[in-house]
N, C-alpha and C positions, 0 to 999 in steps of 0.2 A: 299215329304216323302223320296224319294230316296236320295235327296241332303242332308237332315238332317241325314239320316243313314250314308251316306258317310262321312259327317263331324264328326259324332260320332266316326266312325272307325278311322279317321285320328287323332282325339284328343287322343284316346286310344293309338295309335301307338306312338304319340309324348310323351305322359306321360311315356310310357315304356322306350323310349330312354332317357328321362330326368332322370328317376330313375336309369338307368345304367350309367349315367354320360356322355353319348355320345352327347355332346352339339351341334356340328355343323351338325351331322346326324339328330338330332331332328329338327333343323332349316330347313334343306333341306326337311324334311317331312312335313313342314308346307306350304301348297299351298298358293301362293300369291293371288289366286282368292278368297280365303275365307276372309270374313270380320271378325273383332275381335269378333263380336257378335255370330258367328257360332262356335267359339272355346271357351270352358269353361274358365272362368277367372282363375280357379285353375291351368290350364295348363300354361297360361302366367306367373302366379305368380311363378310356379315351375321353368320355364325357366329363369326368372329374378333372382331367388335365385341362380341358377347354374351359370349364367353369372357373378353375383357379386362375388361368391366364386372363380371363375376362373380368374377374373379380365380381361375378354376378351372384349376389346372395340369394335372390329369388330362385335361380336355377339350382344352386347348391341345396337349397331347402327341398326342392321337388325331388331331386335324386335321393337325398337322405330319407325323405318320407317314403319313397318307393322301396328303398332298401329295408327300412324298418317294418313297413307293412307286409312286404312279401316274405320277410323272415319270421313273422309272428307264428306261434303254434297253430296248426290247422284244427278247426272245430267242425269240419264237414262230416256228414254221416258216413261217408265212404272212408274216412280216415281210420286207419288201423293203429296209428301211433300218435302220440302227442309230442313227438320230437320236432325240433325246429328244422326249417329248411336248410339246405346246405350252402347258403350264401357265404362266400369266403370272408374271413375276418379282415383281410387286408383291404377289402373294398370299404368296409366301415372305417377303417383307419384312414384311408385316403379321403373319405367323406368328412371325417372330423377335421382333417388338415384343411380341406377346402372351405368348410364353414368358418374356421378360425381365420384363414387368410382373407375371406370375404368380410370379416369384421364382426362376426357373431359368436362370441365365446359361449353365450347362453345356449344357442342351438348345438354347438359342438359338445357341450357338456350333457345336454339332453340325449343326444345320439349315443354318446359314450355310456350313459347310464342305461340306455335301452338295448345295448348290444347283448345278443344271446350268449356269445362267448367272447372273452377278451384274452389277448395274448400280450407279450411284451411290447409288440409294436403298437397296440392300442394304448397302453399306458404311456409309451413314449410320445404318441401323437397328442394326447390330451395334455401331458406335461409341457411339451414344446409349445402347444397352443397358448397355455396360460403364461408361459415364459415370454413368448413374443407379444402377447396381448396386454402386457403391463400389469400382470397380477402374479409377481414372482412368489409371494407368500403362499398362495393357493397351489402353485406348482410344487413347492417344497412339501406342502401338506399331502398332495397326491402321491408324491414319491414315497413319503412315509407309509401311506396306505398300501401302495404297491409292494413295498418291502415287507409289510406285516402279512400280506397274503402269500408270501413266498415266491413272488415273481422275480426272477433274476434280471436285473437291469443290464442293458448293453452299454458299451462305452459312450454311445451317442446320448443315451438318457442321462448318464452321469455328467457328461459335459454340459447338457442343458440345465440340469439342477445346479451345477456349480455356477453357471451364469446367473441363476436366480439368487443364489447366496451372495454373489457379488453385488447384485442390484439392491438386495436387502441389507448389505453389509453385515451378514450373519456369520460371525466368526465361529460360534459354537457349531452351527450347522455344517460349516466348511470342515471343521475338525472331524465331525462324525462321518462326513462323506470321505474324507481322507482315510479314515480307518476302514471304511467299507471298500474303498479302492484297493488298499493294501491287502485286505482279506480276500478279495476276489482276484488277486494277482493281476491287477491292471497297472502295476507300477512301471512296467516296461513301455506302456503306452505314452509316447511323447506328447500327444495332444492333451491327454488328461493331466499329465504332469505339468505341462505348461499352463493349463487352465487353473490348476491348484496354485501355482506361483502367482498368477494374475489375481485370483480371488483373495489370497492371503495379503497380497500387496494392497488391494483396495480396502481391506479391513485394517490396514496399517500394522499388520503382524509381520514385520519384515524378517524377523528371525525365523518364523515358521515358513515364510516364503523362500528364504535361503535354503532351509533344510529340504523343502520340496524340490527346489531346483537341483540341489546336490544329489537328490535321489533319482534324477533322470539319467539313465545310463548314457545316452548319446543326445545331449540337448541340441536342438536345431538352431538355426539362426533366429527363428521366431522366438524360441525359448530364451535366448540371450537378450533379444530385444525387449521381451516382457520384463525380465528381472531388472534390466538397466532402467527401463522406463519407470518401473515401480519405485526403485530407489530414488530416481529423480523427483517424482511427484511427492514422495514422502519427505523431501528436504534433506536427503542423505546423498548429496552430490559427490562426496568423496568416495562412497561405496559404488556409486554409478560409474565413476571414472575408473575405479579399480577393476570392476567387472568388465569394462570395455577392454582394458589392456589384457585381462585374462583371456578374453575371447580371441583377441589377436594372437596371443601366444599359443592358444589351442588350435590355431590354423583355420578358424571359422571366418569366412568373409562376411562382414557385418552388412545388414540392410542399410539402405540410405537413411531411414528414420533412426536407426540405431546410432549412426554417426552424429546426426543432429542432436539426439538426446545426450550423447557424451559431451558434445561441445557446450550445450546449454548447462550441463552439470558443472562444467568448468566455470562458466559464467556465474552461476549462482553461488559457487564456492569461492570465487575469486582466485581460482587456480590458473594463473596466467601461463606458467611454464608447462603444465600438463596440456593446456589448451594449445600452446604452440606445437607440442609434439603431435597432437591429433591433427592440427592444421597441416603439418608435414605429411602425415599419413593420407590426408585428404588429397593433397597435391600429387602424391606418388601413385595413388590408386584410382585417380580419375573421378573422385566424388565431387570435385568443384563444379562440374557441369550441372549439378542439381541446384535449383534456385534456393530451396530451403536450407541446404547445407551452407551455401555461400552466405545467406542471411544470418544463419546461426553463428558462423565464424566472425562476421562483422560485428554482430551483437556481443559476442564474447569479448572481443578486443575492446569494444567501447565500454562495456560494463566493468571490465577489469582495469580500466584506466589507461590502456594503451591506445589512446584516441588517435594518435598519428598513424599507427598501423591500421586501425579500422578505416580511417579516411582514405588511406592509400589503396586499400583493397576496394573500397567503395568507388573510388575514381577509376580503378582498372576494370571494374565490372562493366561488361557491355550492356547487360540487361539489369536495370535498376528497378526492381519491383517495389511496391509500397511497403512491404515488410522490411526489406533492407534499408530503404530510405528512412523509414521510421526509426530503425535501430540507430543509424548514424545521427539522426536528429536528436534522439534521446541522449546518446552519449555526449555529443557536443554541448547540448544544453546543460547536462548534469555537471560537466566540468567547467561551466561558466563561459564557454565560447559561444555566447548567444548570437553574435553576428554571423559566425560561420553556420550555426544551426539554422538561422533564418534564411540564409542563402540557399542551403540544401532544401529547406522546407518550401521556399518559393519556387524551386525548380522541379518539385514533384508534380507528376501529371495528375495525380489524385491524392487527396488527403483522407485518412481515416481518423476515427476518434482518438486512437492511441497517439497519432502524430500531433493532433491538435493539443491533446493533454500534455504531451512531452514539451511542446513549445511553451505552453502556459506555465507549467512547473518550472521550466528553465528561466523564464522571465522573473518569476517570483524569487527563485533562488539567487538570481543575479541582482536582486533588489530593484529591478526595473518594473515597478508596480504600474506605472503609466503605460508602459509597453504591453504589459499583460492585459490591461483593460482594452487597449486598442486592438490587440489580437482577438480578444473575445468578440468585439464588435464585428471584426472581419469574419470570424467564424459563424456568427449568427446570420451574416449575409450569404455565406456559401452553403451552409448546411443547417438543418434543424436538429441534427443528432448531437446529443450531449448526455452526460451522466453526472453522478455525484462527484467524481474526481474533477470534472470540468468546473462545476460550480464551487467546489471547495477551493480550487486554485484562485478563482475570481474573488472569493471571499477573503482569501489570504492577501490578495492585492489590495482589497478595500481596507483590510486591517493595517497593512503597511502604510497606507496613505491616510489612515484615520478618517476615512470617508464613510461616515455613518449613513448618509443618504443613499449612496450607491449600494452599501451593504444591505440596507432595508429593501431596496429594489430587487436584489438577488434573492433575498428571503422570500419575497412575494412570488418571484418567478419560480423558485423551487417548490413552493406550495402549489402553484398552478400546474407544474410539470409532474406532480405526483412523486417527487424525489425527497420530500421533506422528512419522510420517516427514516431515511438513511442515517445511521449513527455517526458516520464519518462527517456528513454534512452538518448534522446538529452540533457536533463538536466544533466545527469551523465557525458556525454561527455564534456559539457561546463565546468562543475566543474573540470574534470580531466585536460583539457587543461589549464584552468585558474590557477589551483594550480601548475601545472608543468611549468608554465611560457610561454606557447605557446599561447599568448594572441591573436595573429592574427587569429588562428584557432577558438578560443573561440568566438571572434567577428563575424566571418563568420557564425558560427552556430547560434548564438543568433540573429544577425541582418538580415541575409539573408535567412536562412534555416528554422528557427522556425516560423517566421511570427506571425500570431495571436495566436499561441500556447505558446508564451512566457508568463511566469508568474513570480511572485516575486522571486521564487527559482532560475529561470534562471538568472535574473538580479543580485541577490545576489552573485551568483557564479562569475560573471564577475567583479562586484564591489570589492569583496574580493580579487580576483586575481590581479586587478590593485593595490589595497592597499598593498598586500603582496610583490609585485615586484616593489615597490617604484614609482608607477605611480599614485600618489595621485590626481593630477589634473584631470586625466582621470576618476578616481573613482568618484569624485564629479560631473563631467559632466554626467557620466552614471546615477548617482542618479537623476539628474534633468530630463534626458530623460525618466527614468523609471516611473516617476510620471504621465506621460501622459497616461500610459496604465496599470499600476499595482500599488497596494498599498504597500508602504514600510512597513516593519515590524522591530521588534527589531534587527534581524540579519543585516538588511540593515543599520540601524543607527549605529550599533556597528562598521561595516567596515568603514562607512563614518566618524565617529568620530576618528577612528584610522588614516584615511587619513589626517584629519585636524591636528592631533597631529604630524604626520610625517613632515608636512611643516609649522607648527606653525600658522595655519589659525584660530586665535582665534574667529574672527567675524563669520566665517562660523560655527564653533563649537557651538557658542552661539545660532545661528539661529536654528541649528538642535535641541539643547536642548529645546529652546522655542517652536519649532514646536511640539515636543513630548508632552510637557506639555499642549499646547493648544488643541491638538487632543486626549487627554486622554489615551496616551500609558502608559502601565505599565512599569515603569522603574525598571527592575529587576537588580539582582546583576551584570550580565554581562554588562548591559548598564551603571550601576553606575561605574564599573571598567573602561569602555571606557571613561566616562566623567572625572573621576579622572585623568586618563592618559593624556587626552587632555588638561585639565586645568593646570596640573602640568608642562607639556612640554611647554605650552604657558606662563609659569611664573605667572599664576593666582592662587597661592597656596591657598589663602583663600577660593576660590570657591571649590577647591579640598576637603578641610576640610569640607565645608558645605555639599557637596554631600556625603562624607564618613559618617558624623554624622547624616545624614537624617534618618537613620534606622539601627537597629541591624542586623548583618549578621554573619553566621558561615562559610561563603564561603571564603576559603583561597585565591582565585583569587582576591577578592575585597581587602583584607588586603595586598596582594602582591603589588597591584597597588598603594596603599597609601604609603607603605614602600619605593617603588622606587620613588614615587613622592617626598617624603621627601629628598631622596638622590639627585634628580635633582635640588632641590631648596635650597641646603645647610642646610637642616634641619635634618641631620643625627641622632642627639640625639633623636628627636621626633620619627624617624623611628625605632630606637632601643627600645624606650619605647613601640611602637606598637608591636614589635616582642615579647617583654616580656608579653604584655597584651594578645597576642594570646595564649601563653602558659597557662596563668591564666584562660582563658575562655575555655581551652580544645580544641582549634582549631588545628588540625594537620598541622604542616608546611610541605611544599614540597620543592623540590630542588630550585624552583624559590624564595621561601621565604628566604631560606638561602643565596641565591645569593644577594637578596636585603639587608640582614643584613650585609654581607661582604662588599658591596658597601658603606653602612653607616659607617662601621668601618673604611674604607679607608678615607672617607671624614672627620671623626672626630679623626683619629689617634689612635684608640683603637686597638693596635696590639694584646695585650694579649686576649682581648675579641674575636677578629676575629679568633685567633688560637683556642680558646675554641669552637666557633661555628663550625669551620671546623671539629674538632674532634667529637663534639656532633652529627653532621649530620650523620656521618658513624657509630659511636658507639651506639647511642641511637635510631636513626630513620631508620637505615639501608638504607640510601639514598646513592647511588653510586655517588660520585662527578663527575660532567661533566667538560669538558675542561674550561668552563667559571669560575668554582670555582677555578681551579688551576691558571688561569690568575689573578683572584682577590687576591689570596694569594701571588702570586709573586709581584703584585702591592703593596699590603699592607706591606709586609716585605721590599721590595726594596725602596718604596717611603719614608719610615720612618727610613731607615738606619740600619735595622737589617740584616746585610750582612751575618754574620755567620749562623744565622737561615735560611736565604734565601738559602745559599749553602747547608745546611743540608736538607732543604725541597726539593730542586732539586734532591738530591741524592736518596731520598725516593719516588719520583714520580713513578707511575707504567708505565710511558711511557717517551720517550725522549721529552724534551720541543720543541714546534714548533718554527719556525723561528721568528714569532711575539713575542713569549715569550723571545727568546734569545735577540731580539732587545731591549726589555724593561729591561732585566737583564743587558745588555751591558751599557745602559744609566745610570742605577742606580750605576753600578760599577765605571763608570767614575765620577759620582757625589760624591761618597763616597770613592773613591780611592782603591777599592778592585781589585788589579792587577791580582791576580791568577784567580779569577772567570771571570773577564773582558776579559782576554786573551782567556780563554776557550770559552766564549760567542762569541768573534770575530772569532775564528776558526770555530765554528759551523755555524755562519752567512756566512762566506766566502765559506765554503764547499757547502752550499745550493745555494749561488748566487755568483759564482766566477767572474762574469763580473763587478760587482761593489763592490770590497773588502773594508772592513773597517779595521781601525788600532786603537788599544787601546791606548788612551792617557788619563792620569788623568786630570780632569778639574782643571783650575787654582783656582777656589774657593772651591776646595774639602775640606770637613770638616772631613775626615777620611782617614787614610792610613794604609798600611800593617804593619807599624812600631808601630801603636797604640797598647796598651796592650789589650789582649783579655781575661784577667783573670776576668774582671768585667762583661763580656758579656756571655750570654748563649752559651754553646759549642755543644748543641745537640737539634734537633727539637723535638725528642721524649720526652714525659713526661713533657713538659712545659705547663703552664697554662696561 
């Protein structure tokens, strides 16, 4: 009686200390000589709750040790039985949970293994401990052991194990659990049904997820949210949108995040009309007050190309958070409105990495490479945060400017930043080195540093670099090596065909053409242009015509290839007919088109038509002539003896002729006896290259001299047709 009274007094004292939060004082007041049966379970439970809230591993260990030692079989002489003491299993279960929460799975497992009796709660406690402690595989293994011992799991245990299967992406385990749930008649449990949908979705078994969802008798708003989110993350935006509308028709009010998921699914799928319908729903039911819904709607309009609607919503928003601002910046930059994007960007209170990257990408897409590099300098002054996308955009700007020095600086910076192993960045580096002509560095990156991370983009960069820098044999060799580890695509074959054209390898070009046909490649306008160019340069003009006439196209590049092909093969008249046909079909010519037309005029001797095209290019199409166009006009006028017009043309050029131009002028003046212009050309040539001077002499077979009457010849370049 006295011992019982003493134990009661001790229990009261411990309870008072626990109530006042004095954890270790309460533990010190707990005599080691008392068994757990002498102290009320409520005292232990209070102690364990306090331990868990304090996250004190030392205290949790002391309580677990007291429970384990006081529950051990008695060996005293007075004992009449070897049975264990009657410490309740739920105390052990709570102690396991406390040890796990305090960060020691090892102690929790030792206590579990030392338990004299285990119940379903014990198994659930240790399984949950491993699930939360980052060892889902062991949790699944423990569930298997529990099942083999005939312990029936509760729905909480099953939900915990399902979460472990999700972390392990264990589809087979999930299917077995699904069968177990069906067998135990847990199908009506909406929580378990929703968990099944989530796990199947994480395993990308969307058909199984849909069956699990359809098996829920009354899916909750959370259930709908899970299935819509899983469709969205699996890239099945159309199904996500469909499920959202089904949810509305079923009369379930969606969660705020469900609405955001549906809007983002429209964005990813380019479903502008469905996105507008959901926007109407948002406005009617008050979801627009939620910041992430507003941001999602703005992002959807921007990504779907309705940038004006996106900007209108952005301007109407009272609170413009960084997410919404970044969305509108990305949308404006993506559609080439870089000035508007920069205006919004500059007005942002804070910039995140996504907004910086969006602006950098926008500058590169707008071909403003200098602007991209200047923005990167500003970025480095404002933040130290960057990633592989940032450096990739900067490298693309260096590539566009052919700035090898700056590209090498970025390479060194990437190495120091620890980002050099990123495959995206290495591809950008390979492309930069290839395009800038530093092919040894490109080879080293591709062949020795990238290893198994090489892909078709990596090979394409090297092959196009070889082709661009007149290493056509190396380009074709790289193509053969590429086929051992990556599948060529249209870009690969375009570069390879250009390489064949450069060195007139007709058989190789034919083999590539046949390979594409055999393997079902889509021969788009770019490939057709490459084929026309290859066949034309290899003097198989009939094949060029066949490829050109194989389909209709509004692509000026394709027409340009055919027009130049005509010039290469002495078919200038046909090339000029094609130029006229382009105008009839409403295809806008570019500077390359006019260059091809001028080359055709040279080959056919159409001086007046060539002059007309040169004037038309600037007056009607606002195309600024490049140096190649001026070279063609000098060749056209000089080759066909229009010396007065040639002299007048030179006088009206916006720049001084190059040495190469003066050399051609010099030759024409010798041929046609124009001493005045010839001596001027000789002087300019000698000034630029005094080591090898030239001297003007009229050619013996000259068919024109300064004495010839000029009255019958045009006296001015301007106004002539």
